[in-house]
GUSE-664967 format. One record per residue (C-alpha): z, x, y; residue number from 1. Coordinates in Angstrom, 3 decimals, m for minus. Layout:
GUSE-664967
SITE        up      east     north  seq
SITE         Z         X         Y  NUM
...
end
This chain:
GUSE-664967
SITE        up      east     north  seq
SITE    12.806   m27.354    23.830    1
SITE    14.869   m24.911    25.337    2
SITE    17.259   m22.589    23.155    3
SITE    19.485   m20.074    24.800    4
SITE    21.029   m17.050    23.555    5
SITE    22.744   m14.572    25.976    6
SITE    24.809   m11.321    26.239    7
SITE    25.892    m9.625    28.998    8
SITE    23.831   m11.728    31.549    9
SITE    20.314   m11.306    29.428   10
SITE    18.933   m14.392    28.144   11
SITE    16.503   m15.305    25.669   12
SITE    14.739   m18.495    26.071   13
SITE    12.093   m20.236    23.664   14
SITE    10.295   m21.687    26.573   15
SITE     7.173   m23.100    24.977   16
SITE     6.067   m23.464    21.153   17
SITE     5.055   m20.117    19.835   18
SITE     6.087   m18.129    22.988   19
SITE     9.617   m16.261    23.522   20
SITE    10.382   m14.678    26.664   21
SITE    13.552   m12.880    28.357   22
SITE    14.355   m14.586    31.592   23
SITE    16.463   m11.677    33.609   24
SITE    14.311    m8.914    32.677   25
SITE    10.859    m7.937    33.435   26
SITE     9.848    m4.914    31.337   27
SITE     9.517    m7.176    28.323   28
SITE     5.863    m8.306    26.919   29
SITE     5.787   m11.991    25.496   30
SITE     6.008   m12.327    21.881   31
SITE     2.632   m13.221    20.131   32
SITE     1.966   m17.186    19.272   33
SITE     4.176   m17.993    16.116   34
SITE     6.982   m19.700    14.767   35
SITE     9.486   m17.095    16.006   36
SITE    13.109   m18.232    15.392   37
SITE    16.135   m16.564    16.734   38
SITE    18.305   m14.633    14.459   39
SITE    20.605   m12.879    16.978   40
SITE    21.436    m9.716    18.673   41
SITE    21.751    m6.930    16.501   42
SITE    22.861    m4.242    19.281   43
SITE    23.898    m4.633    23.017   44
SITE    19.902    m4.589    23.670   45
SITE    18.140    m5.371    20.502   46
SITE    17.415    m8.775    19.556   47
SITE    16.269   m10.046    16.061   48
SITE    13.897   m12.904    15.485   49
SITE    12.392   m13.868    12.190   50
SITE     9.333   m16.197    11.181   51
SITE     7.610   m16.448     7.766   52
SITE     7.495   m13.254     5.818   53
SITE     8.269   m11.473     8.888   54
SITE    11.042   m10.094    10.862   55
SITE    10.992    m8.764    14.303   56
SITE    13.124    m6.628    16.917   57
SITE    12.684    m7.496    20.498   58
SITE    14.028    m4.457    22.492   59
SITE    14.879    m5.363    25.844   60
SITE    14.415    m2.254    27.257   61
SITE    10.910    m1.866    26.243   62
SITE     8.576    m4.381    24.000   63
SITE     8.320    m6.491    20.616   64
SITE     8.662    m4.676    18.058   65
SITE     7.467    m6.308    14.668   66
SITE     7.373    m5.225    10.980   67
SITE     5.853    m6.608     7.852   68
SITE     7.873    m4.434     5.787   69
SITE     8.626    m5.913     2.255   70
SITE    12.391    m5.881     3.122   71
SITE    11.655    m8.115     6.441   72
SITE    12.433   m11.765     6.148   73
SITE    15.076   m11.299     3.688   74
SITE    18.925   m12.276     4.636   75
SITE    21.443   m11.952     2.276   76
SITE    24.990   m13.792     2.627   77
SITE    28.261   m13.081     1.390   78
SITE    30.997   m15.535     1.011   79
SITE    29.564   m17.466     3.964   80
SITE    31.063   m15.293     6.253   81
SITE    28.703   m12.260     6.702   82
SITE    24.893   m11.934     6.499   83
SITE    22.902    m8.868     6.106   84
SITE    19.873    m8.860     8.419   85
SITE    17.129    m6.775     8.408   86
SITE    15.721    m5.492    11.821   87
SITE    13.345    m2.948    13.171   88
SITE    14.641    m0.002    14.898   89
SITE    12.008     2.674    16.350   90
SITE     9.412     1.512    14.091   91
SITE    11.741     1.621    10.815   92
SITE    13.645    m1.251     9.229   93
SITE    17.252    m0.722     9.457   94
SITE    20.091    m3.251     7.842   95
SITE    22.992    m4.604    10.015   96
SITE    26.134    m6.816     9.150   97
SITE    26.468    m9.992    11.070   98
SITE    29.868   m11.629    11.262   99
SITE    29.534   m15.107    12.931  100
SITE    33.504   m15.618    12.888  101
SITE    33.506   m12.937    15.529  102
SITE    29.736   m12.980    16.691  103
SITE    29.589    m8.997    16.076  104
SITE    26.728    m7.035    14.639  105
SITE    27.312    m3.664    12.899  106
SITE    24.227    m1.679    12.453  107
SITE    23.998     0.630     9.288  108
SITE    22.529     3.675    10.289  109
SITE    22.333     4.793     6.715  110
SITE    20.266     1.898     5.595  111
SITE    17.141     2.876     7.861  112
SITE    14.013     3.029     6.332  113
SITE    15.031     0.235     3.868  114
SITE    12.348    m1.438     1.523  115
SITE    14.732    m3.771    m0.347  116
SITE    18.163    m4.843    m0.741  117
SITE    18.957    m5.255    m4.140  118
SITE    22.879    m6.047    m4.099  119
SITE    25.730    m6.854    m1.817  120
SITE    29.292    m6.562    m3.118  121
SITE    32.272    m6.630    m0.623  122
SITE    31.289    m3.752     1.568  123
SITE    29.123    m2.084    m0.896  124
SITE    25.163    m2.379    m0.515  125
SITE    22.550    m1.030    m3.042  126
SITE    19.226    m0.693    m1.425  127
SITE    16.008     1.160    m2.225  128
SITE    14.417     3.486     0.668  129
SITE    11.732     6.447     0.299  130
SITE    11.806     5.640    m3.606  131
SITE    15.291     6.365    m3.971  132
SITE    18.194     3.999    m4.824  133
SITE    21.254     4.608    m2.458  134
SITE    24.384     2.932    m2.700  135
SITE    26.182     2.521     1.055  136
SITE    29.841     1.742     1.517  137
SITE    30.899     0.897     4.976  138
SITE    34.221    m0.292     6.644  139
SITE    35.210    m2.485    10.073  140
SITE    35.294     1.062    12.142  141
SITE    31.190     1.546    11.245  142
SITE    32.328     4.432     8.960  143
SITE    29.654     4.896     6.508  144
SITE    29.862     6.629     2.817  145
SITE    26.457     7.133     1.046  146
SITE    25.929     7.587    m2.845  147
SITE    22.781     8.335    m4.414  148
SITE    21.732     6.842    m7.667  149
SITE    19.183     8.630    m9.903  150
SITE    16.662     5.651    m9.638  151
SITE    13.630     4.763    m7.659  152
SITE    14.177     1.269    m7.242  153
SITE    16.974    m1.384    m7.851  154
SITE    16.984    m5.296    m8.001  155
SITE    19.629    m8.091    m8.553  156
SITE    22.057   m10.133    m6.650  157
SITE    25.400   m10.019    m8.292  158
SITE    27.931    m6.904    m9.459  159
SITE    25.238    m5.659   m12.010  160
SITE    22.246    m4.378   m10.842  161
SITE    18.947    m3.326   m12.623  162
SITE    17.480     0.051   m11.972  163
SITE    14.390     2.099   m12.734  164
SITE    14.646     5.811   m12.754  165
SITE    11.701     8.188   m12.708  166
SITE     9.351     8.258   m15.740  167
SITE     9.894     4.330   m16.031  168
SITE    13.460     4.459   m17.541  169
SITE    15.333     1.123   m17.120  170
SITE    18.942     0.708   m16.634  171
SITE    21.968    m1.253   m15.393  172
SITE    24.518    m0.355   m12.587  173
SITE    27.968    m1.964   m12.514  174
SITE    29.359    m1.910    m9.153  175
SITE    33.045    m2.664   m10.052  176
SITE    32.823     0.394   m12.046  177
SITE    29.840     2.127   m10.599  178
SITE    28.736     3.153   m14.206  179
SITE    25.365     3.135   m15.277  180
SITE    23.744     2.222   m18.567  181
SITE    20.275     3.903   m18.862  182
SITE    18.124     2.404   m21.975  183
SITE    14.756     3.770   m24.008  184
SITE    12.188     4.731   m21.349  185
SITE     8.728     2.926   m21.132  186
SITE     9.726     0.053   m18.914  187
SITE    11.378    m0.844   m15.428  188
SITE    14.466    m2.975   m14.968  189
SITE    13.613    m6.305   m13.053  190
SITE    16.675    m8.622   m13.566  191
SITE    20.185    m8.645   m15.293  192
SITE    21.914   m11.612   m16.515  193
SITE    25.652   m12.422   m15.865  194
SITE    26.759   m11.434   m19.161  195
SITE    24.422    m7.880   m19.001  196
SITE    21.337    m8.766   m20.667  197
SITE    18.334    m6.680   m18.810  198
SITE    14.956    m7.855   m18.360  199
SITE    12.301    m5.205   m18.619  200
SITE     9.025    m5.101   m17.605  201
SITE     5.849    m2.601   m18.415  202
SITE     2.046    m2.694   m17.404  203
SITE     0.279    m2.883   m20.702  204
SITE    m3.569    m4.250   m21.254  205
SITE    m3.731    m5.190   m17.413  206
SITE    m0.684    m7.953   m17.839  207
SITE     3.174    m7.462   m17.455  208
SITE     5.020    m7.150   m20.617  209
SITE     8.785    m8.282   m20.570  210
SITE    11.521    m7.305   m22.873  211
SITE    14.992    m8.490   m22.946  212
SITE    17.822    m6.198   m23.905  213
SITE    21.172    m6.650   m24.900  214
SITE    23.958    m4.183   m23.663  215
SITE    23.140    m1.910   m26.890  216
SITE    19.446    m1.486   m25.958  217
SITE    18.343    m3.652   m28.779  218
SITE    15.242    m6.113   m28.121  219
SITE    16.332    m9.606   m28.532  220
SITE    13.282   m10.975   m26.792  221
SITE     9.819   m10.563   m25.881  222
SITE     8.641   m13.662   m23.819  223
SITE     4.815   m12.881   m23.358  224
SITE     2.191   m15.825   m22.636  225
SITE    m0.879   m15.991   m25.197  226
SITE    m2.938   m15.818   m22.064  227
SITE    m3.006   m15.046   m18.684  228
SITE     0.054   m13.503   m16.198  229
SITE     3.666   m14.232   m16.221  230
SITE     5.350   m12.900   m12.597  231
SITE     8.713   m13.467   m10.901  232
SITE    10.826   m13.575   m14.011  233
SITE    14.597   m14.232   m13.904  234
SITE    17.462   m15.217   m16.125  235
SITE    18.402   m19.084   m16.211  236
SITE    22.041   m19.667   m15.933  237
SITE    22.699   m20.386   m19.524  238
SITE    20.835   m17.122   m20.190  239
SITE    18.613   m18.549   m22.799  240
SITE    15.589   m19.061   m21.201  241
SITE    13.557   m16.755   m18.384  242
SITE    12.320   m18.908   m15.271  243
SITE     9.025   m17.650   m13.610  244
SITE     5.499   m18.355   m12.788  245
SITE     2.343   m18.646   m15.175  246
SITE    m1.381   m18.279   m14.337  247
SITE    m4.579   m17.418   m15.173  248
SITE    m7.880   m17.148   m13.955  249
SITE    m8.550   m20.660   m15.651  250
SITE    m5.265   m22.208   m14.389  251
SITE    m3.399   m22.304   m11.157  252
SITE     0.281   m20.796   m10.935  253
SITE     2.926   m22.908   m12.228  254
SITE     6.519   m22.882   m12.678  255
SITE     7.583   m22.227   m16.435  256
SITE    10.253   m21.040   m18.558  257
SITE    10.687   m18.803   m21.541  258
SITE    12.608   m19.540   m24.796  259
SITE    14.169   m15.653   m24.756  260
SITE    14.242   m15.648   m28.427  261
SITE    11.136   m17.340   m29.527  262
SITE     8.954   m16.638   m26.540  263
SITE     7.617   m19.944   m26.008  264
SITE     6.367   m21.289   m22.973  265
SITE     6.879   m24.813   m21.562  266
SITE     5.614   m25.706   m18.121  267
SITE     8.399   m27.604   m15.924  268
SITE     7.582   m31.034   m15.267  269
SITE     6.334   m32.894   m12.211  270
SITE     3.867   m30.109   m11.354  271
SITE    m0.027   m30.356   m10.626  272
SITE    m2.082   m27.841   m12.127  273
SITE    m5.886   m27.233   m11.287  274
SITE    m7.867   m25.841   m14.408  275
SITE   m11.781   m24.433   m14.696  276
SITE   m13.224   m23.851   m17.709  277
SITE   m13.835   m20.251   m17.461  278
SITE   m13.981   m17.323   m19.818  279
SITE   m12.838   m13.646   m18.675  280
SITE   m12.619   m10.392   m19.879  281
SITE   m11.593    m6.724   m18.551  282
SITE   m14.668    m4.354   m18.627  283
SITE   m13.714    m1.586   m21.342  284
SITE   m16.288     0.675   m19.306  285
SITE   m15.435    m0.024   m15.544  286
SITE   m12.569    m1.079   m13.409  287
SITE   m13.792    m4.706   m13.008  288
SITE   m13.311    m8.231   m15.032  289
SITE   m15.987   m10.560   m15.767  290
SITE   m15.856   m14.116   m15.254  291
SITE   m18.292   m16.547   m16.639  292
SITE   m18.741   m20.317   m17.007  293
SITE   m17.656   m21.660   m20.592  294
SITE   m20.748   m23.463   m21.178  295
SITE   m24.259   m22.877   m19.089  296
SITE   m24.455   m21.853   m15.680  297
SITE   m27.542   m21.314   m13.759  298
SITE   m27.669   m17.340   m14.132  299
SITE   m26.560   m16.323   m10.796  300
SITE   m24.269   m13.547    m9.943  301
SITE   m21.724   m13.266    m7.304  302
SITE   m20.046    m9.589    m6.687  303
SITE   m16.204   m10.567    m5.576  304
SITE   m14.292    m7.657    m3.454  305
SITE   m10.684    m8.216    m3.169  306
SITE    m8.679    m7.168    m0.226  307
SITE    m6.537    m4.466     0.072  308
SITE    m7.543    m1.892    m0.241  309
SITE    m4.513    m1.382    m2.280  310
SITE    m4.875    m4.447    m4.210  311
SITE    m6.619    m5.259    m7.541  312
SITE    m7.695    m8.311    m9.264  313
SITE    m5.993    m9.261   m12.481  314
SITE    m5.262   m12.028   m14.864  315
SITE    m4.478   m14.272   m12.070  316
SITE    m5.939   m17.439   m10.562  317
SITE    m8.186   m16.838    m7.788  318
SITE    m9.564   m20.208    m6.243  319
SITE   m12.446   m18.856    m4.721  320
SITE   m13.558   m17.147    m8.169  321
SITE   m12.514   m20.682    m9.788  322
SITE   m15.002   m22.450    m7.237  323
SITE   m17.850   m20.209    m8.009  324
SITE   m17.526   m20.421   m11.604  325
SITE   m17.354   m24.197   m11.785  326
SITE   m20.353   m23.865    m9.530  327
SITE   m22.161   m21.995   m12.173  328
SITE   m22.158   m18.454   m11.116  329
SITE   m21.110   m15.398   m13.061  330
SITE   m18.562   m13.670   m10.947  331
SITE   m17.990    m9.857   m11.260  332
SITE   m14.498    m9.107    m9.811  333
SITE   m15.150    m5.261    m8.914  334
SITE   m11.755    m3.142    m8.483  335
SITE   m13.427    m0.722    m6.044  336
SITE   m12.055     3.040    m5.532  337
SITE    m8.824     2.498    m3.843  338
SITE    m7.340    m0.324    m5.883  339
SITE    m4.202     0.109    m7.577  340
SITE    m3.593    m0.157   m11.526  341
SITE    m5.836     2.354   m12.560  342
SITE    m3.936     5.454   m11.771  343
SITE    m2.962     7.399    m8.387  344
SITE    m6.181     9.403    m8.263  345
SITE    m8.075     6.252    m8.256  346
SITE    m5.792     4.224    m5.639  347
SITE    m5.559     7.350    m3.235  348
SITE    m9.448     8.665    m3.296  349
SITE   m10.212     6.580    m0.084  350
SITE    m7.020     7.657     2.020  351
SITE    m8.728     9.219     4.910  352
SITE   m12.314     8.102     3.622  353
SITE   m12.471     4.314     4.715  354
SITE   m16.094     3.222     4.200  355
SITE   m16.828     6.195     2.133  356
SITE   m16.334     6.495    m1.358  357
SITE   m15.790     2.876    m2.010  358
SITE   m18.870     1.778    m0.164  359
SITE   m20.776     4.097    m2.338  360
SITE   m19.485     2.374    m5.589  361
SITE   m20.260    m1.056    m4.167  362
SITE   m23.511    m0.147    m3.450  363
SITE   m24.388     1.222    m6.602  364
SITE   m23.112    m1.483    m8.402  365
SITE   m25.567    m3.874    m6.480  366
SITE   m28.102    m1.552    m7.374  367
SITE   m27.263    m2.465   m11.194  368
SITE   m27.008    m6.052   m10.783  369
SITE   m30.339    m6.290    m8.797  370
SITE   m32.757    m7.796   m11.670  371
SITE   m34.977   m11.001   m11.616  372
SITE   m31.825   m13.483   m11.021  373
SITE   m29.821   m14.202    m7.620  374
SITE   m27.090   m11.865    m6.389  375
SITE   m24.295   m12.750    m4.027  376
SITE   m21.541   m10.672    m2.300  377
SITE   m18.410   m12.237    m1.410  378
SITE   m15.152   m10.339     0.469  379
SITE   m12.091   m10.726     1.875  380
SITE   m10.143    m8.516     4.527  381
SITE   m10.824    m4.881     3.651  382
SITE   m13.340    m6.033     0.593  383
SITE   m15.163    m8.085     3.487  384
SITE   m15.461    m4.709     5.242  385
SITE   m16.947    m3.206     2.323  386
SITE   m19.192    m5.987     2.058  387
SITE   m20.814    m5.700     5.592  388
SITE   m21.293    m2.140     4.895  389
SITE   m22.928    m2.492     1.658  390
SITE   m25.054    m5.451     2.015  391
SITE   m28.592    m4.952     2.453  392
SITE   m31.696    m7.370     2.158  393
SITE   m33.339    m5.476    m0.965  394
SITE   m29.782    m5.459    m2.760  395
SITE   m28.474    m9.041    m2.010  396
SITE   m29.487   m12.816    m1.346  397
SITE   m26.428   m14.348     0.487  398
SITE   m23.188   m12.855     1.758  399
SITE   m20.231   m14.411     2.661  400
SITE   m16.904   m12.845     3.949  401
SITE   m13.516   m13.704     5.183  402
SITE   m11.574   m11.771     7.896  403
SITE   m13.744    m9.086     7.849  404
SITE   m12.733    m5.730     9.721  405
SITE   m15.788    m4.919    11.589  406
SITE   m14.454    m2.257    14.240  407
SITE   m12.039     0.327    13.400  408
SITE   m11.316     1.587    16.707  409
SITE   m10.578    m1.920    17.958  410
SITE    m8.366    m2.803    15.036  411
SITE    m6.230     0.600    15.585  412
SITE    m5.827     0.065    19.136  413
SITE    m4.480    m3.520    18.604  414
SITE    m2.007    m2.794    15.656  415
SITE     1.732    m2.433    16.534  416
SITE     4.749    m1.176    14.773  417
SITE     4.664    m0.361    11.196  418
SITE     1.150    m1.887    10.670  419
SITE    m0.005     0.681    13.001  420
SITE     1.696     3.385    11.196  421
SITE     0.430     1.952     7.839  422
SITE    m3.086     2.336     9.488  423
SITE    m2.828     5.847    10.711  424
SITE    m1.515     6.731     7.088  425
SITE    m4.621     5.131     5.577  426
SITE    m7.081     6.729     8.002  427
SITE    m5.310     9.967     7.910  428
SITE    m7.879    12.164     9.515  429
SITE   m10.061     9.691    10.501  430
SITE    m7.468     8.028    12.964  431
SITE    m8.149    10.888    15.414  432
SITE   m11.945    10.901    15.020  433
SITE   m13.270     8.211    17.521  434
SITE   m16.958     8.961    16.666  435
SITE   m16.326     8.713    13.035  436
SITE   m14.546     5.622    13.253  437
SITE   m17.222     3.872    15.159  438
SITE   m19.821     5.261    12.769  439
SITE   m17.977     3.482     9.763  440
SITE   m17.716     0.332    11.623  441
SITE   m19.920    m2.531    10.558  442
SITE   m20.028    m3.507    14.115  443
SITE   m22.072    m0.373    15.055  444
SITE   m24.505    m0.631    12.179  445
SITE   m27.565    m2.640    11.591  446
SITE   m27.014    m5.405     9.632  447
SITE   m30.312    m6.359     7.551  448
SITE   m28.915    m8.853     4.381  449
SITE   m30.000   m12.656     4.863  450
SITE   m27.831   m15.430     4.588  451
SITE   m24.387   m14.198     6.147  452
SITE   m21.454   m16.559     6.342  453
SITE   m18.233   m15.413     7.863  454
SITE   m14.969   m17.231     8.208  455
SITE   m11.590   m16.280     9.839  456
SITE    m8.173   m17.909    11.154  457
SITE    m7.574   m17.967    15.042  458
SITE    m4.289   m16.620    14.830  459
SITE    m4.756   m13.746    12.264  460
SITE    m2.296   m10.934    13.167  461
SITE    m3.412    m8.447    10.479  462
SITE    m7.041    m8.520    11.532  463
SITE    m7.198   m10.462    14.901  464
SITE    m9.988   m12.853    14.856  465
SITE   m11.884   m10.944    17.550  466
SITE   m13.015    m8.592    15.043  467
SITE   m15.279   m11.620    13.612  468
SITE   m16.045   m12.988    17.378  469
SITE   m17.416    m9.696    18.335  470
SITE   m19.255    m9.025    15.262  471
SITE   m21.234   m12.404    15.318  472
SITE   m21.705   m12.101    18.828  473
SITE   m23.268    m8.699    18.424  474
SITE   m25.080    m8.989    15.127  475
SITE   m25.121   m12.501    14.332  476
SITE   m24.419   m14.800    11.551  477
SITE   m26.243   m17.813     9.684  478
SITE   m22.929   m19.417     9.729  479
SITE   m19.401   m18.547    11.436  480
SITE   m16.055   m21.182    10.630  481
SITE   m12.930   m20.732    12.264  482
SITE    m9.631   m22.452    10.642  483
SITE    m6.589   m22.966    12.792  484
SITE    m3.243   m20.867    11.555  485
SITE    m1.744   m17.713    11.998  486
SITE    m2.157   m16.314     8.342  487
SITE    m4.669   m13.890     7.183  488
SITE    m5.459   m15.811     4.092  489
SITE    m7.384   m19.108     4.619  490
SITE    m5.022   m21.979     5.523  491
SITE    m7.171   m24.809     3.827  492
SITE    m8.980   m22.736     0.650  493
SITE   m10.683   m25.922    m0.582  494
SITE   m12.639   m26.222     2.534  495
SITE   m13.282   m22.551     2.867  496
SITE   m14.390   m21.903    m0.983  497
SITE   m16.477   m25.244    m0.392  498
SITE   m18.522   m23.611     2.447  499
SITE   m19.235   m20.435     0.525  500
SITE   m20.420   m22.398    m2.593  501
SITE   m22.728   m24.072    m0.605  502
SITE   m23.914   m21.504     1.496  503
SITE   m24.741   m19.666    m1.940  504
SITE   m26.058   m22.664    m3.186  505
SITE   m29.076   m22.593    m0.700  506
SITE   m30.189   m19.182    m2.421  507
SITE   m30.797   m21.155    m5.687  508
SITE   m32.867   m23.569    m3.911  509
end
């Protein structure tokens, strides 16, 4: 199947599934394999393309620029006549207005660096960039007027926009009057109902706490689940309920609704939910979670390292942890240095120090766990990188990792667009120190631990599969599994978790 889109003689053609090329231009790299879809021309020489969770820009004069920026992939529509499209220009996302009736695109220069588009009303866009909220007004002549709002984030899809100012002060912006109402500090504004009810959210006791405020700032509802965590909440059309997702370490995510006034939760019908008998608690002495089988268990322990490094384990359902607990393991979910949720200093300690303080913390924790019972180590992505660096025969009985970073210089060299910018920011001074990057790469260190299992997706674009293949070739592994697909996470989690459980079970034998 060939799809064409032409402008001034240049032709874009989808020639084979997963490949896009430009027939009449010579200085164009082929796009990586993936399900790219044509969005259209952004400027006379910039073509926008989209796929799952990602939107890229084909610069017909140079190369393909791709971005995994938060705004990427979102298209807002207005009256069915105009579309707001996010593209990438010079490595930074920018919004442009597409008018299908005339086939024209208007790039809005004032939106460059956008991280999210909160609302679009007539010729007014509310967006967030550089931790600032900006109101952009434009006309057909490409003239733009920019107004700064005293807020760091905004969200919404109508004439009322939820705001959050510095110091977690929620507010509401009315696009019809340009008035802003601010409320008591201590939370973030996340949604607004058509009548003006404001949904706020704060992070308390390692879960999200929600409150519904009326226009006078009075609390009219506090929908918080008895256990687990609620996410992605928004108002229903009747404004009597909130709709969102609920999950916990014992139960997989489902859509649910909460009565605003009573807080009662009700799962929506027709869903299948996976449940596991697990107890969990957050350690009061260290940044980690403890997951235990409700009955029995064989006494073995798995230290689980999440990806990131800016992620964290919370009261969410992790299929791998659930599978391990069902198999009788006690799982310790370690939020190592660099994890979010414990303050800026803890989160930023490994900027420019990958494989430093974080590996030291993991190694120390393994020493504490090493007793007379089996100890295994599991990690994903960046957590897999830490696992390969920290694993030693005297500390662990078996190791399993998914999509590990094994070669920092090669990872930096293969990265493009905003991913490359992110890597250079995270590595800081290490990015220019080739010798130190090599020294902190697992592929260049002797691996002494027994029983290693590695898994990876063949088309992983965040951590290319060559990171695992080259490690296995040089260092070896007891088992190596590849799954089809382009994602960074396992496409078939059941198969992967079963492989890990079986791999660790051999230690018990």
